C-alpha positions as CSV (number, residue, x, y, z in Angstrom):
1,M,-44.0,-14.9,1.5
2,K,-42.1,-18.1,0.5
3,K,-41.4,-16.4,-2.8
4,L,-39.7,-13.4,-1.0
5,L,-37.7,-15.7,1.1
6,K,-36.4,-17.7,-1.7
7,I,-35.5,-14.7,-3.5
8,T,-33.5,-13.2,-0.4
9,L,-31.9,-16.5,0.1
10,V,-30.6,-17.0,-3.3
11,A,-29.6,-13.3,-3.5
12,A,-27.6,-13.8,-0.4
13,I,-25.9,-17.2,-1.7
14,L,-25.0,-15.3,-4.8
15,G,-23.7,-12.4,-2.8
16,A,-21.5,-14.6,-0.7
17,L,-20.1,-16.4,-3.4
18,F,-19.3,-13.3,-5.4
19,S,-17.6,-11.7,-2.2
20,Y,-15.6,-15.1,-1.7
21,G,-14.5,-14.9,-5.4
22,T,-13.3,-11.4,-5.1
23,L,-11.7,-12.0,-2.1
24,K,-9.8,-15.0,-3.5
25,F,-8.9,-13.0,-6.6
26,L,-7.4,-10.1,-4.5
27,Y,-5.7,-12.6,-2.3
28,Y,-4.0,-14.2,-5.5
29,K,-3.0,-11.0,-7.0
30,M,-1.5,-9.8,-3.7
31,E,0.3,-12.9,-3.2
32,Q,1.9,-12.4,-6.7
33,E,3.1,-8.9,-5.5
34,L,4.3,-9.7,-2.4
35,I,8.1,-10.2,-3.0
36,T,8.3,-7.0,-4.9
37,Y,6.2,-5.1,-2.3
38,L,8.8,-6.4,0.4
39,V,11.9,-5.3,-1.3
40,L,10.4,-2.2,-2.3
41,N,9.2,-1.3,1.3
42,E,12.5,-2.6,2.8
43,E,14.3,0.1,0.8
44,A,11.5,2.7,1.6
45,K,12.4,2.1,5.3
46,K,16.2,2.6,4.6
47,L,15.4,5.7,3.0
48,Q,13.0,6.9,6.1
49,D,15.9,6.2,8.5
50,I,18.2,8.0,6.3
51,Y,15.9,10.9,6.1
52,A,15.4,11.0,9.9
53,L,19.3,11.4,10.4
54,C,19.5,13.8,7.5
55,N,16.4,16.0,9.5
56,G,18.4,15.7,12.7
57,L,21.6,16.9,11.0
58,L,19.7,19.8,9.2
59,T,18.3,20.8,12.8
60,T,21.7,20.9,14.1
61,N,23.5,22.2,11.4
62,P,21.1,24.2,8.9
63,S,23.4,24.4,6.0
64,N,22.4,24.4,2.2
65,E,24.2,21.3,1.6
66,N,22.2,19.7,4.4
67,L,19.1,21.0,3.0
68,L,19.9,19.8,-0.6
69,S,20.8,16.2,0.7
70,C,17.3,16.4,2.9
71,N,15.4,17.3,-0.4
72,S,17.1,14.5,-2.6
73,I,16.0,11.8,-0.1
74,V,12.5,13.3,-0.1
75,S,12.5,13.0,-3.8
76,K,13.8,9.4,-3.8
77,V,10.9,8.6,-1.4
78,D,8.3,10.3,-3.8
79,K,9.6,8.2,-6.8
80,L,9.8,5.0,-4.6
81,S,6.2,5.4,-3.6
82,I,5.2,6.0,-7.2
83,Q,7.1,2.8,-8.0
84,I,5.4,1.0,-5.3
85,E,1.8,2.0,-6.6
86,E,2.9,1.0,-10.3
87,K,4.4,-2.3,-9.4
88,C,2.0,-3.4,-6.7
89,P,-1.4,-2.0,-7.5
90,Y,-3.5,-4.6,-5.6
91,I,-1.4,-4.3,-2.4
92,S,-1.7,-0.6,-2.8
93,F,-5.4,-0.7,-3.2
94,Y,-5.5,-3.0,0.0
95,T,-3.5,-0.6,2.2
96,T,-5.3,2.4,0.8
97,Y,-8.8,1.5,1.1
98,I,-9.4,-1.9,2.5
99,N,-6.9,-1.7,5.5
100,K,-8.5,1.5,6.6
101,L,-12.0,0.0,6.9
102,E,-10.8,-2.3,9.7
C-alpha cells in the first residue's frame, strides 16, 4: 500500500511539474507574439467596422459596385485571419482550443 502511495505521489508531482512547465512555455511564447497580435487584431476590428458599414450600404443600395466592395473586404479579412494564424500560432492555439474549455 505504501508503494502505491509513493508511486501516485511521484506521478502527481511529475504531472504538476510538466503542466507548470508547459504553461510557462506557452505564456512565454504568447508574450512574444502579443504586440504583433494586437496590431493585427486592431486591423481586423477596423475591417469588421468597414464591413458592417458596407453591409448596411449593400442592404439599402444593392448595386454591383457595392457588392464587389463588400466582397473585397471579406477577402481582406480572410487574408488577415490567415496572417494572424501564421504570425501568432501560440495565441491562435490558445484562442481556438484552450480558451473554449473555460
